[in-house]
C-alpha positions as CSV (number, residue, x, y, z in Angstrom):
1,M,7.2,5.5,-2.8
2,A,8.3,5.2,0.8
3,F,12.0,4.7,1.4
4,G,13.7,2.9,4.2
5,I,17.1,3.3,5.8
6,V,18.9,1.1,8.2
7,H,22.0,2.5,9.9
8,F,24.3,0.3,12.0
9,F,26.9,2.0,14.2
10,P,29.6,-0.6,15.2
11,N,30.2,-0.4,18.9
12,G,27.6,2.4,19.1
13,T,26.0,3.1,22.5
14,Q,22.7,4.6,23.7
15,Q,24.6,7.6,25.1
16,Q,26.1,8.3,21.6
17,Y,22.7,7.9,20.0
18,D,21.1,10.3,22.5
19,A,23.7,12.9,21.8
20,T,23.5,12.4,18.0
21,L,19.7,12.5,18.0
22,A,19.7,15.8,19.9
23,A,21.9,17.3,17.2
24,V,19.9,16.0,14.2
25,H,16.4,15.8,15.6
26,P,16.4,18.8,18.0
27,D,12.6,18.9,18.3
28,R,11.8,15.5,19.8
29,S,8.1,16.2,19.5
30,T,8.1,15.7,15.7
31,L,10.2,14.0,13.0
32,P,12.2,15.8,10.3
33,K,10.3,16.8,7.1
34,G,9.4,13.7,5.1
35,Q,10.3,11.2,7.8
36,L,7.4,8.9,8.7
37,Y,9.0,6.5,11.3
38,H,12.1,6.4,13.5
39,A,13.2,3.5,15.7
40,A,16.5,2.7,17.4
41,G,18.1,0.3,19.8
42,K,21.0,-1.8,20.9
43,S,21.9,-4.6,18.5
44,E,24.6,-7.2,18.3
45,G,27.9,-5.4,18.1
46,G,26.5,-1.8,18.3
47,W,23.5,0.4,17.7
48,T,20.9,0.3,14.9
49,V,18.7,3.1,13.7
50,I,15.7,2.5,11.3
51,A,13.9,5.3,9.5
52,I,11.2,5.4,6.9
53,H,10.8,8.4,4.7
54,D,8.0,9.3,2.3
55,S,10.4,9.2,-0.6
56,A,14.1,8.6,-1.5
57,E,14.2,12.3,-2.2
58,S,13.2,13.3,1.3
59,W,15.8,10.9,2.7
60,E,18.5,12.4,0.5
61,E,17.5,15.9,1.5
62,F,17.7,15.0,5.2
63,R,21.0,13.1,4.7
64,N,22.7,15.8,2.6
65,D,21.4,18.9,4.4
66,I,21.2,17.8,8.1
67,L,22.6,14.4,9.0
68,M,25.9,14.2,7.2
69,P,27.0,17.8,7.7
70,R,26.4,17.5,11.5
71,L,28.0,14.1,11.7
72,S,31.1,15.2,9.8
73,K,31.5,18.2,12.1
74,G,31.6,15.9,15.1
75,I,28.9,15.8,17.7
76,Q,30.0,16.1,21.3
77,G,29.4,12.6,22.8
78,G,27.9,11.3,19.6
79,F,28.8,8.5,17.2
80,T,32.4,8.8,16.1
81,T,32.3,6.9,12.8
82,P,29.8,7.1,9.9
83,P,27.2,4.3,9.9
84,Q,27.0,1.2,7.8
85,E,24.0,1.9,5.6
86,Q,21.4,-0.2,3.9
87,S,18.5,1.4,2.0
88,F,15.4,0.0,0.3
89,E,12.2,1.0,-1.4
90,V,9.4,0.1,0.9
91,Y,7.2,-2.5,-0.7
92,Y,4.8,-3.0,2.3
93,E,4.2,-1.1,5.5
94,K,1.7,-1.6,8.2
95,Q,1.5,-0.1,11.7
96,I,-0.8,-1.1,14.4
97,R,-1.0,1.2,17.4
98,K,-3.1,0.9,20.4
99,G,-4.0,4.1,22.1
100,P,-2.5,7.5,21.3
101,E,0.8,8.1,19.5
102,R,3.7,7.6,21.9
103,E,7.4,7.9,22.4
104,A,8.7,4.7,24.0
105,H,11.9,4.2,26.0
106,I,12.0,0.5,26.9
C-alpha cells in the first residue's frame, strides 16, 4: 500500500531545501527507489515537503539509509533541525497531468 510523508521544517527556507535536496536526491532527473511523488513549498512558518512512497518499507529504507544519516551529519546550507513528521497510509491517490511529465518551479 502506498505510504505518505509530510515533513514540516519550522523557519525552513527555499535555499535550505535546495541544499538538502541536492544531498538526498542528487539525481534530479529521477526519484529515489520506491518514491512515487515529491512536492515541496513555502508554508506558514516554514517549509513543507510531501512524498508518496510505494510502501512504508520503501519510505523506511530511504529514511534510515539516506535521509536521516545525511541530515544528522549536517548539510552545508541545508535544514538545521529535524523535520516535524506526519505519515499516513494512502487511501486514495489520483494524478491528472496535461502534457509530458515535468519539473515545476513556480
